[in-house]
C-alpha positions in Angstrom: -118.8 157.3 29.6 -115.2 156.0 30.0 -114.3 152.8 28.2 -112.6 151.3 31.2 -115.7 151.8 33.3 -117.8 150.0 30.7 -115.3 147.1 30.5 -115.6 146.7 34.3 -119.4 146.5 34.2 -119.2 143.8 31.5 -116.8 141.6 33.6 -118.9 141.5 36.8 -119.9 137.9 37.5 -122.6 136.8 37.7 -123.5 139.1 34.9 -126.9 140.8 35.3 -128.6 142.4 32.3 -128.1 146.2 31.9 -129.9 149.1 30.2 -127.6 151.4 28.2 -129.1 154.8 27.8 -127.8 157.1 25.1 -127.8 160.9 24.8 -130.3 160.7 21.9 -132.9 159.0 24.2 -132.4 155.5 22.8 -132.1 152.6 25.3 -130.7 149.1 24.7 -131.0 146.2 27.0 -127.9 144.0 27.0 -128.6 140.5 28.3 -125.2 138.9 27.7 -121.7 140.0 28.8 -120.2 139.0 25.5 -119.6 142.6 24.4 -116.7 143.9 22.4 -115.5 147.2 23.9 -113.0 149.3 21.9 -111.9 152.8 22.5 -114.2 154.1 19.8 -117.0 151.6 19.6 -119.0 149.1 21.6 -120.5 146.1 19.8 -123.3 144.1 21.5 -126.4 142.1 20.9 -129.5 143.7 22.3 -132.5 141.9 23.9 -134.1 141.6 20.4 -131.1 139.7 19.1 -129.9 142.6 17.0 -126.4 143.7 16.7 -125.9 147.3 18.0 -122.9 149.6 17.7 -122.6 152.3 20.4 -120.1 155.1 20.7 -118.9 155.2 24.3 -119.2 159.0 24.4 -122.9 158.7 23.5 -123.7 156.8 26.6 -125.4 158.9 29.3 -126.2 156.1 31.8 -125.9 152.4 32.4 -128.4 150.8 34.8 -129.6 147.4 35.9 -132.3 146.2 33.5 -135.7 145.8 35.1 -137.3 143.8 32.3 -135.1 141.4 30.4 -137.7 139.9 28.1 
């Protein structure tokens, strides 16, 4: 996924939680827009409060999160 496309999704207000789906089958729910997006790495806190590092090229889809708990 293109970095600029990810940046745009993170700046939409009001922010709504999203699910980030990776090529390897992992899914992360991002509840807060405070995400650092670099050209080679995305840093975010998932819904478990854990820091996650994601390579933009590994993202297969970003969707609205259904369950934000």
